[in-house]
N, C-alpha and C positions, 0 to 999 in steps of 0.2 A: 559599526564596522566600516570605518571610513575608507579602507582600501577596497571595499566591495561596493559601497553605496556612497555616491557623492554627497547625498544629504540623508543622514540616518533618520531624520525626523518624519519622513513620509509614512512610516509604519505605525507609530504610536497612536495617532488619531483614529486610524482604522481599527486597531485592536480595541480601542475604547468604544468603538461604534458597534459593538456586538449586540446591540438592542434591535438590530434589523429584524423585521417580522419574517418568520418562517412561512414560506409559501409552499404548500404541498403540490408537487408536480409529479403526476403519474402519467402525463400525456405530453404530446409534442410541444416544444418550445415555440413552434411556428405560429401557433394561434388558431389553427384550423382544427381544433380538438374534436368538435362535434362531428366532423367528417372523417375522422380517422378510422380505418379498419381495425376491428378488435377493441373498440373503445370500451364496450361493456365487459369484455373478457378480462380486462386489467383493472376494473373499477374496484374501489375499496369494498371489502366484505364479500366479494364474489368468490364462491367456491364452485368450480365447474365439476360436474360428475361425468367421468368418462369410463366406458367399458370397451375393452379391446378384445376382438375375436381373432385368434391366430390358429391356423390349421395345425393338426397333430404333427404332420411331417415337418412343417416349418419350426414348430416348437422344439423338435428333436435337434434340428440344426442350430437353433438359437442357443439351446442349452450347451452346445459344444463350443460356442464362441468363447475365446479367451482374449485377454488384453494383449494386443500385438502392436507393432509399429505401423499397421495399416492406417492410412488416412481415410480411406473410404471402405467402410464395412458393407457386407452384402445387405441389400434391401429386400424386404419381404412384403407381399401384398396382404393387407389385413383389412378388417372391417371395424369401424369405430362407431360406437353408440353414445349419444348424449341425450338422455331422456328419451323422448319419442323420435328424435332425429337420428337417422342412420347415414353414415358416410361410407360408401363401398369403395373398394379399390384404392385404399390409402397405402402409401409405401412407407414402411417403417424400418429403421436400422438402429442398432444399439450405438450409443455414444459414450464419451467419457475417456479420460486418460488415466494416468497412474493413480491419482487420488480418488477419482469419482467413478471409474468403471466398475460395474457390478454385473454379474451374470443374471440370467433369467431366473435362477433359483433364489436370488437375493432380491435386490430392488434396483432393476436396471434403469439407467437413463436412456431416453429414446428421442429420436427425431421423427416427426410425422410429416410427410409431404402429401397434402390433400389434392394437389393439382397436377402431380406428375403424370397421371394417367388420363385425367379429365381436367382440361384447363378451365372449365366453368365451375368446378367444385372448389368451394372455399370453406374455411372454418372461421365463422364470425368475420368474414371478409379477408381472412389471411390464407395464403397459399401453403404456408409451412410454419410449424411451431416446434419447439423443443420441450420435452418433459424432463426437467432436471430433478434428480433424486435427492439433492441436498445432503448427501451422506457426509460431507465435510463441514456442514453447518447445521448444528442441531437446533438452532433457533428458526431456521427457514426465512430469516429476515434480511440477511446481509445483501443478497442479490437485489431485492426490491428496493430496500432503503438506499443502498449505494447508487443504484441506477437513477433513482429520483434526484439525487444530488448532482450527478453528472448532467442530467437533462436540464436541471435548474440553471446551471452555470453556462449552458450553451454548448456542451459537448454531446454530439449525437450518441445515443445509447438505446438499445432495444428495451421494450417494456417487459414487466413481469406481473403475472397473476398467479392464482392458486387453483389446484384441482385435486380431486381424489381419483385414483386410478384402480381399475380392476382388470386383470388379464385372465381371460377364460374363467371368469367367476372368482378368481383369487384376489382378495383385497391386498393391494400393494402399498396402500397408505397415501400420505399427502405428498404432492409433487408441486414443483414450480412450473408454471406455463410461461415459457420465454419466447418472445418475438424473435424471429430469425433475421439474420443479416441477409441482404439481397436488395434487388432493385425496388421492391415494394417498400422496404424500410427506408431506402435512400430518398425516395420521393417525399418523405416527410420533412427532410432537412436540406435538400439540395435542389436547385432549379434544373441542373443538368445531371442526369444519372448515367450518362453514357461512358463515363470513365471507369477504369478498372478498380474493382474492390478486391484487395489482396488479403489472403489468409496464409501468411508466411509461417512455415513450421517452426516450432520451438527449437532453438539451437541452430537455426539456419538463417538468422537475421541478415537480410540484404546480401545474401551470398548469390551474386549475379553470374556465377559460372553457368547457371541454367535459368530457364524461365521460372518465375514464381507462380504459385497456384492462384488462380483468379476465380472469385465467387461469382462475379458478374462483370459485364463490360462489353462494349461493342467491338473493341479491338484488343483482345487479350494478349496477342503476341507483341504488341507495341508497348514496351515497358521502359521507355527512355526516361520517364520522370523518376523512376527508382534509381537509375544509373546516375542521374543528375544529383540526387540526394546523397548517394554514396560518395560522389566526387566532392560534394560540399563538406561533408563531415570529415573528410581526409585532408582538407586544407590546413596547413600548419599555422599560418598567421591567424590569430583569433579574430581580428577585425574583418579580414577578408572572408573568413569562414562564416561569420554571421551575415555578411552581405550576401553570400551565395545561398545560405540557408533560407534567408528571407525571400529569395526568388523562387524557391521550390517547396517550402514547407509553410503550412498555415501555422505560423509561430504563435499567434494568439491562442488558438485552440490547443496547440501542443502544450503550452505553458499551463493552461488551465487543467488539462488532462494530468500533467505531471504533478502539479500542486495538489490536486484533489487526491490522487493516488497516495501521495505522502501523508496528507491529512488523515485519510482513513486507513493508513497502514496497509495498503494493498500490495503486499510483498510479492504476490503472484502475478502482478500486472506487467506492463511493458517496461517501465523504468527500472524497477528493482530486479525483476525476474526474467525480462525479455520473453514474456509469455502472455497469453490471453489478450490479444489485441487484433485489430484490423486496420488496414490503411486504405483510404479511398482517394483516388485522383479526381479532385473536384475541378473539372475542366472549365467551369464557369469562371473560376478565380485562378486557374492554373496553379493550384497548390495541392500538396498532399495533406490529408487530414488523418490523424491517428485517433482511433476510437477504442474504448475498453470492451472486453468480452467477459470472461468469467470473473465474478466478483463475490464469490462465496466464502472468502477468507479475510474479511476486513476487520479492523480494530482488534486483531489478535495480539499485536505487540505495541501497546499504547505508549511505551517508554522509548520507542525507537527515535533516532535522530531525525531532524528535519532535513538533513543532508545525508541520506544513506548512500552507500556506494552503489552506483548505477550499473546495471548489466546491459541495458539498452544502448546501442552505439550512438543513436541520435541524441539520447538524453545526456550521455557523457560528453559528446561533442559540443552541445549547447552549454552545459553547466561549467565546462572547463574554460569558457571565455568570461571575462569580467562582465560584459554586457549581458550575457545569458544568465549568469548567476544573479545579477541584480534584478533582471526581469522575473526570474523564478521566485526569489524571496518576496518581491513585491506582489506577484500573483498569489503566492501562498497567503499573504496578508489579506488580499481581496477575497479569496475563497473563504478564509476563516471568518471574515466580516460577513460575507454574503450567505453562508449556510445557515445562520441563525443563532440565537442564544442556545446554549447547550441544553437548557430545560426543554425547549421546544423540540430539539432533536430527539431526546430520550422519550418525550411524550409521543412523538410520531412512532417510535419503535414500539412503545407499549400499546398504541392503538392498533398497529398491524398485528401484534401478538394476540390481541383479543379476537381477531378473526380466525386465527389458526388453532388456538387452544381447544375449543370444543371438539374439533376433529380428532385431536390427539387424545383427549379425555374419553371420547367415545370408544377408543380402542384400548386404552390403558391409563388409569388414573396415575399410575406410577410414572409413565412416560410424560404425562401432562405436568406432574410436579417437577420432574427433571427439566422440562421445557421452561417452567417458571424460573428456576434457578439460573438456567443458561441465559435467559433474556435479561435477568437482573445483572448478571456478569457483563453482558454485552453493553448495557447502559452504563455500568461503572467504567468500562473501558473507554466509552465515548467521552465521559466526563473527564477522565484522567488524560486522555489524548488531547482534548481541546486545551486543557490547562497547560500541558507540557508544550504544545506547539506555541501557544501564546507566550510562554516564558522564554522559549528558545528564540522566537522572533524578536522579542524585546531585547535579549542579549545580543542578537546578531545586528540589531539596528544601532547599538551604542558604539560610537567611534572609539577605537583604542587610544588611550591617552598616556603616552610615554612622557615622563618629565624631561627637563632640560638635560639631565645626565643620562638620558636613554634608558630610564628605569620605569617599569610598570609594577607598582605595589599590588600584592594579592591580598584580598580579604573576602570574607563571606564563604569560606570553604565549608563543604557539607560532609558530615560523617557518613561512613558506609561500612557495614559489616559484611566483609567478603567471605570469611570462613571462620567457623567456630563461634565462640561467644566473647569477642573482645569487649572491653569496657571503653566506650568512646564518649568523651565529655570535654567541655571547656573547664579549665582549672578554676577552682573556687577562688583562689588567691589572685589570679590574673586571667580574665576571660580571653585574653589573646594567646594563652598557652593552650594548644590543642593536645589533649591527653588521650593516649591509647595504652591499654594494658591487658595482660593475660595472667591467669593464675594456674600453673601446672596443667595447661592444655594448649595444643597448637591453635593459633589464631592468625588471621590476616585482617587487619583493620586499617581503614583509609580515612584520610581527610583529603578532599579533592575538589577541583573546580575546572570547568571548561572555559577556554578563552579563544576568541577568534583573532588570529594573527595574520598579517600579510606574509608573503613568501620572504624568507630570509633566514639568517643565522641568529640563534638566541642562547642565553644562559639562564638556567633556573637555579636560584640560590635561596638558602635559608639556613636556620639553625635548629639543631636537635640536641636534647639531653636525655641520656639513658640511665636507667637504674636496674641492674641485675638482669639485663636482657640475655636470655638463653635461646639459641635456635634449635630447631629439630635436627638431630644428628643426620648428616649427609645432605642437608638442605644448602645448596650453593647460593641461594638468593635470599637468605634470611637476614634479620637485623632490622634496624630502623634507618630510614633514609628517604631521599627524594627520587622520583622517577617520572617518566612521561608515559601516558596511557598507551598501551600496546607494547611496552617494553618491560623487561624484568628489572627488579631492583639489583643494583651492583654496589659492592663495597659498603654494605649496610653496617651501621655502627652497632657493636655488641657490648655486653658487659655493663659496667658503670662508667659514665663519662660526665665531664662538665659540658657546658655549651660548646658544640662542635659546628663549625661552618661547613656546609655542604654546597656543592656546585656541580651541575651536569649541563653539558651542551646538547643542543638539538637543532634540527633544521626543519623549517616549514616549506614543503615543496608544493603543496596543494592547498590553496586558500579556501577551498570548498568546505573543508572540515575543521571544526574547532579542535584545539589542542587541549588534552586533559592533563593537568598538573596534579601529581599525587604525592602526599606525605604518607608513608606506609610503615607499619610495624608488622613484621612477619616473624613470629617467635613462638616458643613453647612456654615461656615464662618471662616475667619482667614488665617494665613499663617505659614509655617514651613520651617526651613533651616536645612539640614543635612550636617555635615562636612565630605566630602568625605575622607579627610586626616585621619580622626579618624576611618574610617570603617575598620574592620579587622576580620579575623577568627582566633580563638585560638584553637590549638589542645590540648585536655585535656588528 
């Protein structure tokens, strides 16, 4: 993709280097692992047993709590037991949003603050933890596995362990024990923790009409670094925008964060969903660091593009510049290289699953069997995702080669059954003829290919031949023809015809996304042949 990468060859050796050894990282990148608070709590195989005591009056109030827009829910004083150890005066509040919030009658997610009333009371050295109910992840693995990947590539991320929880004697099942964001966490990764740690509400990204919520920081009212970031992303000139972003944003960590989010299909993270993230003002380097938060919905859409449409304003501002897009694609290659061979990734998932399964089987063998199926699916999604990202990066790294006449011949189109049961095959007499047919039933069949193109004006051309093509009555977009992905078929050929020349114009306004070229039959009956040798893109 020469218009994006001055030298497309940087990526291929890195993709070939996927034999890098998988290093299991469940603790700090900093190297002081043996001194970390909570080390044992997050160790492999550890299942912590917790029993929570809540007064009758408080339980009545907790049962009445509903999902609201409140950022801070009421906290209640409870007692926590762990074996023979008792923690009095622990403050608990319900947590979770639209997907994860559950009432006390179901399986509530909770935050436990052990030090709010007594600064000397800690839980395995930690002041505060979250108990996540994992109701959006039936494998219980996404959070722990994904956080290990982030920590491995140098992006700060809280650790995860496991626990069983009882509330007033009622068994609530398996929970994730999640390390909380705060100054105690920041000390693992930063030399200066005095800067603001921002928890910006979803949908209010960098809205500086008011002060942003601060989790910790010596000067919470001083938020000039956020204003500088907003000013940088609003600079119209791409080169100047990147210069200003580099002065206020930890660009290296940001690109790692963004690349891994895309690799693991974290659609609910900062880039895709403008959700589940924190921003820390690292005053030692005078840069803002983006860090991931909720990671319970990864690898759910393994076929998604390596360049999804970003919701995060900073992500969009970076990727809309040629330099930023090149950095992102390069970093995605590094992350793919560094996360390990896919077999080691899935082996890690299976190992984590072995720790959890006995707890599920103890309650219900049916639940344990379903867990096994879900873990298998999760591993299959990992395998599919790694292969797809590798393939898309390979395509993105290939420079577009127009010939001296300004033509780009198309070959290697793939068949796709979009609706019904069309017959899609390469013609026996000529393998360059792409065949689509239907017999007395509505179908939509495609031959298609994605191509990365520079900004500009283009023409998509090719030949089609039809035999008795009949469209569904009232279908305004039926027939056989060419189209661009995201657009409807227009002026499709119907009936019986000899070879017919087709041509449609299109414009590329955003080089971040590949263009999908489609040969389509949309009919109730009949067949069409597309001559692959005639398919080409003309640069106008």
